[in-house]
N, C-alpha and C positions, 0 to 999 in steps of 0.2 A: 504494500500500500504506500502510495506517494514515495516510491523509491526505497521503502524500508521492508525488510523481511520481519514479519511479526508472527510469533507463536501463539496459537489460540487453542484452548481446550473447551469442548462442548460436552455437556452432560444434562441429565434430567429429561423429562418428557412433559408434554402438554402443548396447548395451543398458544399460550403466551410465552414471551421471551424476556429474560432478565440479563442485562449486560453489566459487568462489574469493572469499575475503574479504580485502580489502587492508588494509594498515596505515594509521595516521593520516597524513593529508595525501596519500594516494594513492588511485587508483581502478582501474578495469578495466585500464588500460594498463600497470599494473605487472606484469601477467602475460603481456605480449606475447611474451616470449622463451620461455615455457613452453608456451603453448597449441599451437603447431604440432607440438611433440614428442609431443603426446597426441591429436592429431586423429583418428588411426585406432583409438584405444582406447576412447573414451567420448564422450558428449555433454558439452560444456564450457559452463559458465555463468560469465561475469564481468560485474560490474556496478559502477556508481558509486553509492556511498552518497548518501542525500539530502543535497544541498548541494554535491556535488562534480561535476566534469566536466559531463556532459550531463544529469544529473539536476536536478530542480527545486530551487530554493533553499529554505532553511528560515528561518523568522523567529525561532524560539525555540531553546533549548538542548536538544539531544538527549543523553541519557545512554547508557551502554553497554547498559542493558536495552532502551532504545528501539531501538538499532541491532540488537540481537539479535531483537527483535520484527519488525523490517523484514526481516532475513535469513530468519527462519522463514516469514514471509508470502510472501517471494519464492520460497522452496523449495516451499511449498504451491501456489503459483500456477503454477510452471514445471515442476517435476519430478513425473512421474507417481508415484503412491503405490506402485505395484507395482515401481518401478525401484530397484535398489541405488544408494545415494548415498554419495559420499566428499566430505568438506568439507576445504578447504585454507585456512589463514589465516596471515597474516603480522603479527608485532609486536602492536600494539594489537588487530588483528583476532582475535588469539588469545583475548582477553577476550570479544569479541563471540561467537566461535564456541563457547566453553565455555558461555556462557549459553544460546546457541541449542541446544546439544546437549541441555540439560535439556528443552527443548520438543520436540525432534525424537524423542527416545527411540529405539526400535528401528529407526526409519527410517534412522538414521545407521549406516552399515556400516564406515566408516573415517574417521579424522581425521588430518590432517597439519598440524602447527604449525611454522611457520618463525620461529625466534627470537622466540617469543611473550613478551609482557610477564610476567615472574615476580614477581607482586605481593608475594611473601614475602621477596624479597631486601632486604637493608639499604639499598640505594640508594634504595628507595621509602619509607624511614622519614620522610624530610623532602621528599618529592617535591613537596609544595605550594610549598615555597620555591624549588626548582629550576624548577618550572613558571612561577612568577611572573617569573623572570629570562628564561626562554625566551619567554614571552608578550610581554615588553617588546621583545625583539628582533624577534619576529614582527610587532608593531605597526608598527615601522619598515619592515620588509620589505613589509608590506601597502601602505604608501604608495609605496614605491620601485618595486614591480613594475608600476606603471602605465607605467613607461618600459622598453621592451623590452630595451635593452642591460643595464640594471640587473637585470631579471628573469633574464637569462642568467647574470649573475654570481651571483645569489642561488641559482640552481639548479645550480651547478657540480657538486655531489656526485652529482646525478642524471644530469647530462649525461655524466659520465665512465663510467657503468656500463650505461646503457640504450642500445639501438639508436637510431640517429639519427632514424628516422621516429617511434619511440615518444617520444623526447625532444621532438621538434617538436610532437607532439600534447599532451604534458604541459605544455609551455611555453604553448601556446595556451589550454588548458582549465583547468589547475590552478594554474599560477604567474601568477595574476591576483588582483586585490584580493579578489574574492568567494571564491576558492579559499583564499587565505591566511586570510581571516576564518573560514572553516569549519575550517581546521586548528587555529586558536586555540580554537574551540568543542570540537573533539575532544580537545585537550590538557586542557581543563577537565573533560571527561567522564572522562578517565583519572584526574585528581586526585580526583574524587568517587568513582570506582569502587574505588580502592585500599583504603580502610578497609572498604568494604562487602565486597569480595572476601575480605579478611582475616578479617572477622567471620563472614561467611556465604558460604564458597566454593561454587561450583557443584559439583554431584555429579561424581564421577570418571567419565570416559567409559568405558563398558563395551566399546565397539568397539575393534578394533585401532587403535592410535595410534602415530604416528611424530613425534618432535620433532627438528628440525634446528637445531643451534646453531653460530654462526660462531666461527672461531678467531682472526680478526683484529679486534682492538678498534679503536675510533676513537682518534686520537692523544690521549695523556694519560689514557686510560680503561681501562688494562690491568687494574687492580685491580677496577674495577667489573665488567668483562667476566668475570673469573675468578669473582667472586661470583655473578653472574647465571647463568652456565653451571652452577655447582654447584647452585643452586636449581632450575634447569630439570631437571637430571639427577635430583635428589632427588624432584621431582614425578613424573617418569616412572616411577621405581622404585616408586611407590605404586599404579600402575595395574595392573589385572588382565591387560592385554595391551598393554604399552608397549615402545617401542624408542627409544633415544636415540642420535643420531649427530652427531659434530662434522664440520664442513665447512670446507675452506680457503676462506674468504670473509669479507667484511664483513657488515654487517647486511642488506643487500639481496641475499640469497642467490638469489632468483628471477631477478635480473638477472645476477649474477656467475657463478652455477653453475646455469643452468636445466636442464641435463642431469641433475644430481643430484636436483633437485626433481621432474622428470618420472619418474625412476627410483623415487623414493619413492612417488609417486602410483601408478605401475604396480605396485609391491609391494602396496599396499593394494587395488588392483583385482584382482590375482591372488588375494589372500586372500578377497575378496568372492566371486570366481568359485568358489573351492573350498568355502567355508563354506555358500553358499546360505542356506537358512532353518534350517540345522541346528546353528548354534553356531560357535564359533571353532576353528581348528586352530592348532597351535603348532610346526609342523615346517618353516616357510618360512625361507629365509635372509634376512638383512637386506639393504636396498638397498646397492648398491655406491657407492664414492666417499668414504667417511669411516670413522671408527672407531666401531663400535657398543659400547654399554656399558649 
């Protein structure tokens, strides 16, 4: 797609389709705990963005718009035009999904955002400075992950929340020098995207949209978490058909609370089944597992 070789895995069965977009530094395996819970509900598509996992490497810098173009092309290639589509995205993937939503138009029948990057939050006012510090740390990590024991140390936050077999695949495919180099490129893509999204935000999704926000911040980032959650909630309040839900989890909700993610997807699939081609309904209950607002 668009000159990139992209690795895709399809699973599940059903008339509806669900496509998953991972966060920065992650790929298809980040959805491993969620997919089995939805296998009887829909056709499921998880993939590795160009440069990650089993996808082909990239030589240049891809921006968020490039990633959105790849996601849109993937959907055009894989998902039948006549089939209802729900898009699920995590973290930075939320930026990608929102840009792709502009391209997909009425094809998109539901959107689930899992702790998406809220570009309007004050924490991103000087994100370029923060990113430079993170990039310096990642440059060191990129050299160290050549040594497997050090790669395990560097990926401890992932090891603690993902299933053992998923973590083993991540360790082999993502926590390698090429994977870390791609993570650095995606960090640069977010830096470039923040002012653009602030100046020219994507159109608001018109399809039913659910946003899941974690309640457990990283150590020392409680104030930032509170601010980010507030901006996520404010954004959902501007949508014509939006639902905000807080979840007892850290940032990787799909690993820590896969059942809640699956319930939210099911909620959107149920909405899709009821609305058909005739517009939105507004009488459905929120997904279980958190506090809606």
